[in-house]
SEZA-132369 format. One record per residue (C-alpha): x, y, z; residue in one letter. Coordinates in steps of 0.5 Angstrom, whole numbers, plus 500, padded with zeros to 3 digits. Layout:
<rs>
+-----+-----+-----+------+
:   X :   Y :   Z : type :
+-----+-----+-----+------+
:   X :   Y :   Z :    A :
...
+-----+-----+-----+------+
</rs>
This chain:
<rs>
+-----+-----+-----+------+
:   X :   Y :   Z : type :
+-----+-----+-----+------+
: 443 : 340 : 343 :    Y :
: 449 : 345 : 346 :    F :
: 444 : 348 : 350 :    A :
: 441 : 343 : 352 :    L :
: 448 : 340 : 355 :    V :
: 449 : 348 : 358 :    V :
: 443 : 348 : 362 :    I :
: 444 : 340 : 365 :    L :
: 451 : 343 : 367 :    I :
: 448 : 348 : 370 :    I :
: 443 : 343 : 373 :    G :
: 448 : 339 : 376 :    W :
: 452 : 345 : 379 :    T :
: 447 : 348 : 382 :    V :
: 445 : 341 : 385 :    R :
: 452 : 339 : 387 :    M :
: 452 : 345 : 391 :    V :
: 445 : 344 : 394 :    Y :
: 447 : 337 : 397 :    L :
: 453 : 340 : 400 :    M :
: 449 : 345 : 404 :    E :
: 444 : 340 : 406 :    N :
: 450 : 335 : 409 :    S :
: 450 : 340 : 414 :    S :
: 444 : 340 : 416 :    G :
: 441 : 337 : 423 :    P :
: 436 : 332 : 419 :    D :
: 440 : 330 : 413 :    F :
: 442 : 324 : 418 :    Y :
: 437 : 324 : 422 :    A :
: 430 : 325 : 418 :    P :
: 423 : 326 : 423 :    I :
: 416 : 325 : 421 :    L :
: 415 : 322 : 413 :    D :
: 423 : 321 : 411 :    P :
: 424 : 319 : 418 :    Q :
: 419 : 314 : 416 :    L :
: 421 : 312 : 409 :    N :
: 428 : 312 : 412 :    D :
: 427 : 307 : 418 :    Y :
: 423 : 302 : 413 :    W :
: 428 : 302 : 408 :    A :
: 433 : 300 : 412 :    R :
: 430 : 295 : 416 :    A :
: 428 : 292 : 410 :    L :
: 435 : 291 : 407 :    V :
: 438 : 288 : 415 :    T :
: 431 : 285 : 419 :    G :
: 432 : 290 : 424 :    D :
: 424 : 293 : 425 :    W :
: 426 : 297 : 432 :    T :
: 423 : 303 : 432 :    P :
: 427 : 310 : 431 :    P :
: 429 : 312 : 438 :    L :
: 423 : 316 : 442 :    H :
: 418 : 314 : 435 :    A :
: 412 : 308 : 436 :    A :
: 412 : 302 : 434 :    D :
: 409 : 303 : 427 :    P :
: 408 : 296 : 425 :    Q :
: 408 : 295 : 419 :    I :
: 410 : 288 : 418 :    C :
: 403 : 287 : 421 :    T :
: 398 : 291 : 418 :    T :
: 396 : 294 : 412 :    P :
: 401 : 298 : 408 :    Y :
: 400 : 306 : 412 :    G :
: 404 : 310 : 406 :    R :
: 405 : 307 : 400 :    P :
: 410 : 302 : 399 :    P :
: 414 : 303 : 393 :    A :
: 418 : 310 : 395 :    Y :
: 420 : 305 : 402 :    P :
: 422 : 299 : 397 :    W :
: 426 : 304 : 392 :    L :
: 430 : 307 : 397 :    L :
: 432 : 300 : 400 :    A :
: 435 : 297 : 394 :    G :
: 439 : 304 : 394 :    I :
: 441 : 302 : 402 :    Y :
: 443 : 295 : 400 :    A :
: 448 : 297 : 393 :    I :
: 450 : 303 : 397 :    S :
: 452 : 300 : 406 :    K :
: 446 : 306 : 407 :    G :
: 449 : 311 : 406 :    N :
: 445 : 317 : 407 :    Y :
: 449 : 321 : 401 :    F :
: 447 : 315 : 396 :    A :
: 440 : 317 : 395 :    P :
: 440 : 324 : 395 :    R :
: 445 : 324 : 389 :    I :
: 441 : 318 : 386 :    V :
: 435 : 323 : 386 :    Q :
: 439 : 329 : 383 :    M :
: 440 : 324 : 377 :    F :
: 434 : 323 : 377 :    V :
: 433 : 331 : 377 :    G :
: 437 : 331 : 371 :    L :
: 433 : 326 : 367 :    L :
: 427 : 330 : 368 :    N :
: 430 : 336 : 366 :    I :
: 431 : 331 : 359 :    L :
: 423 : 329 : 359 :    L :
: 421 : 336 : 360 :    V :
: 426 : 338 : 354 :    F :
: 422 : 332 : 349 :    S :
: 415 : 334 : 351 :    L :
: 416 : 341 : 351 :    G :
: 419 : 339 : 343 :    C :
: 413 : 334 : 342 :    R :
: 408 : 340 : 344 :    L :
: 410 : 346 : 341 :    F :
: 419 : 347 : 338 :    S :
: 425 : 345 : 340 :    A :
: 425 : 352 : 342 :    G :
: 420 : 352 : 347 :    S :
: 424 : 345 : 350 :    G :
: 430 : 349 : 351 :    V :
: 427 : 355 : 355 :    V :
: 422 : 350 : 360 :    A :
: 428 : 345 : 360 :    A :
: 432 : 351 : 364 :    A :
: 426 : 354 : 368 :    L :
: 425 : 346 : 371 :    Y :
: 433 : 346 : 372 :    A :
: 433 : 351 : 377 :    V :
: 427 : 351 : 379 :    Y :
: 428 : 351 : 387 :    W :
: 423 : 347 : 389 :    A :
: 425 : 341 : 384 :    A :
: 432 : 342 : 388 :    V :
: 430 : 341 : 395 :    Y :
: 425 : 336 : 394 :    F :
: 431 : 332 : 390 :    E :
: 434 : 332 : 396 :    G :
: 429 : 330 : 401 :    E :
: 429 : 322 : 403 :    L :
: 421 : 323 : 400 :    N :
: 418 : 322 : 393 :    S :
: 416 : 327 : 389 :    P :
: 422 : 328 : 384 :    V :
: 420 : 320 : 382 :    W :
: 412 : 322 : 382 :    E :
: 414 : 327 : 377 :    V :
: 419 : 322 : 373 :    F :
: 413 : 317 : 373 :    L :
: 409 : 323 : 370 :    A :
: 412 : 326 : 365 :    L :
: 414 : 318 : 362 :    C :
: 407 : 316 : 362 :    L :
: 405 : 323 : 359 :    I :
: 411 : 322 : 353 :    L :
: 409 : 314 : 353 :    L :
: 402 : 316 : 351 :    L :
: 403 : 320 : 346 :    L :
: 407 : 317 : 342 :    R :
: 402 : 312 : 342 :    W :
: 396 : 316 : 339 :    R :
: 402 : 317 : 334 :    E :
: 404 : 310 : 333 :    R :
: 397 : 307 : 335 :    G :
: 401 : 301 : 338 :    R :
: 397 : 298 : 342 :    L :
: 404 : 295 : 346 :    L :
: 405 : 302 : 349 :    L :
: 399 : 302 : 353 :    L :
: 402 : 296 : 357 :    F :
: 408 : 300 : 360 :    P :
: 405 : 306 : 360 :    A :
: 398 : 303 : 364 :    G :
: 405 : 299 : 369 :    I :
: 407 : 307 : 371 :    I :
: 401 : 309 : 373 :    L :
: 402 : 303 : 378 :    G :
: 408 : 305 : 380 :    L :
: 405 : 312 : 380 :    Y :
: 399 : 310 : 384 :    A :
: 404 : 305 : 389 :    L :
: 407 : 313 : 391 :    M :
: 402 : 317 : 391 :    R :
: 395 : 312 : 391 :    P :
: 392 : 320 : 389 :    N :
: 393 : 320 : 382 :    I :
: 389 : 313 : 381 :    L :
: 383 : 319 : 379 :    L :
: 387 : 322 : 374 :    P :
: 388 : 315 : 370 :    G :
: 381 : 314 : 370 :    V :
: 381 : 322 : 367 :    F :
: 386 : 319 : 362 :    L :
: 383 : 312 : 361 :    C :
: 378 : 317 : 358 :    G :
: 382 : 321 : 353 :    W :
: 385 : 315 : 350 :    I :
: 378 : 313 : 349 :    L :
: 376 : 319 : 346 :    Y :
: 383 : 320 : 341 :    A :
: 383 : 313 : 340 :    G :
: 376 : 313 : 336 :    Y :
: 380 : 318 : 333 :    N :
: 386 : 316 : 332 :    R :
: 383 : 308 : 330 :    L :
: 375 : 309 : 329 :    G :
: 373 : 301 : 330 :    N :
: 370 : 302 : 338 :    V :
: 372 : 295 : 341 :    N :
: 380 : 296 : 338 :    R :
: 378 : 303 : 343 :    V :
: 377 : 299 : 348 :    L :
: 381 : 294 : 347 :    L :
: 387 : 299 : 348 :    H :
: 384 : 303 : 354 :    C :
: 383 : 296 : 358 :    G :
: 389 : 294 : 356 :    T :
: 392 : 300 : 360 :    F :
: 387 : 299 : 366 :    A :
: 389 : 291 : 366 :    F :
: 396 : 293 : 367 :    A :
: 395 : 300 : 373 :    C :
: 391 : 294 : 376 :    M :
: 396 : 288 : 375 :    L :
: 402 : 293 : 378 :    T :
: 397 : 294 : 384 :    I :
: 395 : 287 : 386 :    T :
: 401 : 285 : 390 :    P :
: 400 : 291 : 395 :    A :
: 393 : 289 : 395 :    L :
: 395 : 281 : 396 :    V :
: 400 : 283 : 401 :    R :
: 395 : 288 : 405 :    N :
: 390 : 282 : 405 :    V :
: 394 : 276 : 407 :    V :
: 398 : 280 : 413 :    V :
: 393 : 283 : 415 :    A :
: 386 : 280 : 413 :    N :
: 384 : 287 : 410 :    E :
: 382 : 289 : 403 :    F :
: 385 : 296 : 403 :    V :
: 388 : 296 : 396 :    L :
: 395 : 301 : 397 :    I :
: 394 : 305 : 404 :    S :
: 390 : 306 : 409 :    Y :
: 392 : 314 : 410 :    F :
: 387 : 316 : 405 :    G :
: 381 : 317 : 411 :    G :
: 384 : 321 : 416 :    I :
: 387 : 325 : 411 :    N :
: 380 : 326 : 408 :    A :
: 378 : 328 : 415 :    Y :
: 385 : 332 : 416 :    I :
: 382 : 336 : 410 :    G :
: 374 : 337 : 411 :    N :
: 373 : 338 : 419 :    N :
: 370 : 345 : 422 :    E :
: 377 : 347 : 424 :    K :
: 380 : 346 : 419 :    A :
: 385 : 350 : 416 :    D :
: 386 : 346 : 409 :    G :
: 393 : 346 : 410 :    V :
: 395 : 343 : 418 :    S :
: 395 : 336 : 418 :    P :
: 392 : 335 : 425 :    M :
: 385 : 332 : 428 :    V :
: 381 : 337 : 431 :    P :
: 379 : 332 : 436 :    D :
: 384 : 327 : 436 :    L :
: 384 : 327 : 444 :    Y :
: 377 : 326 : 445 :    E :
: 375 : 320 : 439 :    I :
: 382 : 316 : 441 :    S :
: 385 : 318 : 448 :    G :
: 392 : 321 : 444 :    M :
: 394 : 327 : 444 :    D :
: 398 : 327 : 437 :    R :
: 398 : 323 : 430 :    W :
: 404 : 321 : 425 :    N :
: 405 : 316 : 421 :    C :
: 409 : 312 : 426 :    F :
: 403 : 313 : 432 :    T :
: 398 : 312 : 427 :    Y :
: 396 : 305 : 430 :    P :
: 395 : 307 : 437 :    A :
: 389 : 311 : 434 :    V :
: 386 : 306 : 431 :    V :
: 385 : 302 : 437 :    K :
: 384 : 308 : 442 :    G :
: 378 : 309 : 436 :    L :
: 376 : 302 : 437 :    G :
: 375 : 303 : 445 :    K :
: 371 : 310 : 444 :    H :
: 367 : 307 : 440 :    L :
: 367 : 301 : 444 :    G :
: 369 : 295 : 438 :    K :
: 373 : 289 : 440 :    Q :
: 374 : 288 : 433 :    E :
: 376 : 294 : 430 :    F :
: 381 : 295 : 424 :    G :
: 385 : 300 : 419 :    Y :
: 380 : 299 : 413 :    T :
: 374 : 301 : 419 :    D :
: 378 : 307 : 421 :    A :
: 379 : 310 : 414 :    S :
: 371 : 309 : 413 :    R :
: 370 : 312 : 420 :    Y :
: 374 : 318 : 418 :    F :
: 371 : 319 : 411 :    Y :
: 365 : 318 : 414 :    G :
: 366 : 324 : 418 :    R :
: 368 : 329 : 413 :    A :
: 362 : 327 : 409 :    I :
: 358 : 329 : 415 :    D :
: 361 : 336 : 415 :    F :
: 359 : 337 : 407 :    W :
: 352 : 335 : 408 :    K :
: 352 : 339 : 415 :    N :
: 356 : 346 : 413 :    R :
: 357 : 345 : 406 :    P :
: 358 : 353 : 405 :    Q :
: 363 : 352 : 410 :    K :
: 366 : 347 : 407 :    A :
: 365 : 350 : 399 :    L :
: 369 : 355 : 403 :    C :
: 375 : 351 : 406 :    L :
: 376 : 347 : 398 :    T :
: 377 : 355 : 395 :    L :
: 382 : 356 : 400 :    R :
: 385 : 350 : 399 :    K :
: 385 : 351 : 391 :    A :
: 388 : 358 : 393 :    W :
: 394 : 354 : 397 :    F :
: 395 : 350 : 391 :    F :
: 395 : 355 : 385 :    W :
: 398 : 361 : 390 :    G :
: 405 : 364 : 392 :    P :
: 406 : 360 : 398 :    H :
: 411 : 353 : 400 :    E :
: 406 : 350 : 403 :    I :
: 411 : 346 : 409 :    S :
: 411 : 339 : 410 :    D :
: 415 : 335 : 415 :    S :
: 420 : 341 : 415 :    K :
: 418 : 348 : 414 :    V :
: 420 : 349 : 407 :    I :
: 420 : 356 : 408 :    H :
: 426 : 358 : 412 :    Y :
: 429 : 352 : 408 :    E :
: 428 : 357 : 401 :    H :
: 431 : 363 : 405 :    T :
: 437 : 361 : 409 :    F :
: 440 : 355 : 404 :    Q :
: 444 : 360 : 400 :    P :
: 443 : 357 : 393 :    I :
: 436 : 355 : 394 :    L :
: 434 : 363 : 396 :    H :
: 436 : 366 : 389 :    W :
: 433 : 362 : 384 :    L :
: 426 : 361 : 382 :    P :
: 420 : 359 : 385 :    G :
: 413 : 357 : 383 :    F :
: 410 : 364 : 382 :    S :
: 415 : 366 : 377 :    L :
: 414 : 359 : 374 :    M :
: 406 : 359 : 374 :    F :
: 406 : 366 : 372 :    A :
: 409 : 364 : 365 :    L :
: 406 : 358 : 364 :    S :
: 399 : 363 : 365 :    L :
: 402 : 368 : 359 :    L :
: 405 : 362 : 355 :    G :
: 398 : 359 : 356 :    A :
: 394 : 365 : 353 :    F :
: 398 : 366 : 348 :    L :
: 398 : 359 : 346 :    L :
: 391 : 359 : 345 :    F :
: 391 : 366 : 342 :    L :
: 395 : 364 : 336 :    C :
: 392 : 357 : 336 :    K :
: 385 : 354 : 334 :    K :
: 382 : 350 : 338 :    T :
: 382 : 344 : 334 :    E :
: 390 : 344 : 334 :    T :
: 390 : 344 : 341 :    I :
: 386 : 340 : 342 :    A :
: 390 : 335 : 336 :    N :
: 398 : 335 : 338 :    N :
: 397 : 332 : 345 :    G :
: 396 : 339 : 350 :    V :
: 390 : 337 : 351 :    S :
: 393 : 331 : 355 :    L :
: 397 : 335 : 359 :    V :
: 391 : 339 : 360 :    V :
: 387 : 333 : 363 :    I :
: 393 : 331 : 367 :    Y :
: 394 : 338 : 371 :    I :
: 387 : 339 : 372 :    A :
: 385 : 332 : 374 :    A :
: 391 : 332 : 379 :    Y :
: 390 : 338 : 382 :    F :
: 382 : 335 : 383 :    L :
: 385 : 329 : 386 :    S :
: 389 : 333 : 391 :    V :
: 383 : 338 : 394 :    L :
: 379 : 334 : 398 :    P :
: 385 : 333 : 403 :    F :
: 390 : 338 : 405 :    F :
: 396 : 342 : 401 :    I :
: 403 : 342 : 402 :    S :
: 408 : 343 : 396 :    G :
: 409 : 337 : 396 :    R :
: 403 : 335 : 394 :    Y :
: 404 : 340 : 389 :    R :
: 410 : 339 : 386 :    F :
: 408 : 333 : 381 :    P :
: 404 : 338 : 377 :    V :
: 410 : 344 : 376 :    T :
: 414 : 341 : 370 :    P :
: 407 : 341 : 367 :    F :
: 406 : 348 : 368 :    L :
: 413 : 350 : 366 :    I :
: 411 : 346 : 359 :    L :
: 407 : 354 : 357 :    F :
: 412 : 358 : 361 :    A :
: 416 : 355 : 355 :    G :
: 413 : 356 : 349 :    Y :
+-----+-----+-----+------+
</rs>
């Protein structure tokens, strides 16, 4: 525990140094793109003033279904309400959450492998530069990691004790995660499969196992339901959480897609817009409706249209679509930190503290070595029964949930703490 205290002190020191460096950046008080929308949305919830930022279009949050998932803006609004809108407050809170994530990585490493593995994994995560960087952004990755680690720990505790009540908070956590990143619902399906398998081995009764799995799924859907009801009431459209899935799928699956750039190649032809972002999407939907000659054209219609275009690409050019998918897989697992809202490479290069911290390449290489040694030294049955299989399922399912869209460092980040567990081993 002395080693863990030292790790936490080092982690906090690194984060405070980065906060001071980051506070001098031009976007610290004037965030751009997705962080700008989160900031605008949160402040509007607190003040009631929905006037869009200077030179930005009105995203029409109050009158349309949710475009981006709502959980992070809600959370940010709570922090702003308490801190009276201070820009340091959410970063400091997120750095404390980063320290909690270090403790959760330690706990999970101890549970899966040994105390030594937990300490090493916690140390690696404490100085992983992407963790430090994302904790300083007005975005949700640090909270996604926190929820994912809590979810896996709860499921492992349920497997050990077999108590039904443990699955209800686990399902709530999955629902909260979905309200930040809806793609987590696909890993949620795989987790249900793991619950069925592990539950049958633990309980030996099909009806009880189905009850346990149903409780997990029910708690998740119960947590998501308010967003669905709000979308139906406000906009009269059935949008489960948010409507950006369709256009993101088309961005990741078209003739000119490169797998990483959030560009719609024929946007002007189909909507009359030169470019799009989270502020201008309502105008894209309106323009697309005119292009298709439909007076009644909503956000679900637009999402369905873009999903259809992505599916047509796979039908008409399956070989190219497969090559593009392999390219996205390479960018997900490769050494690059793909930009999102800002050029992350420049942030890493020119922020002194980040520049000297280890990155994904080292973490992934160590995790591959750790996984190889684990499978070399332990029997398959032992691995399947000690919870490692759950972590592997989460990593693989999360990767599959991102692959149909496009890749960025922010979308890859939630799997890195689980890779670091194998690095610690």
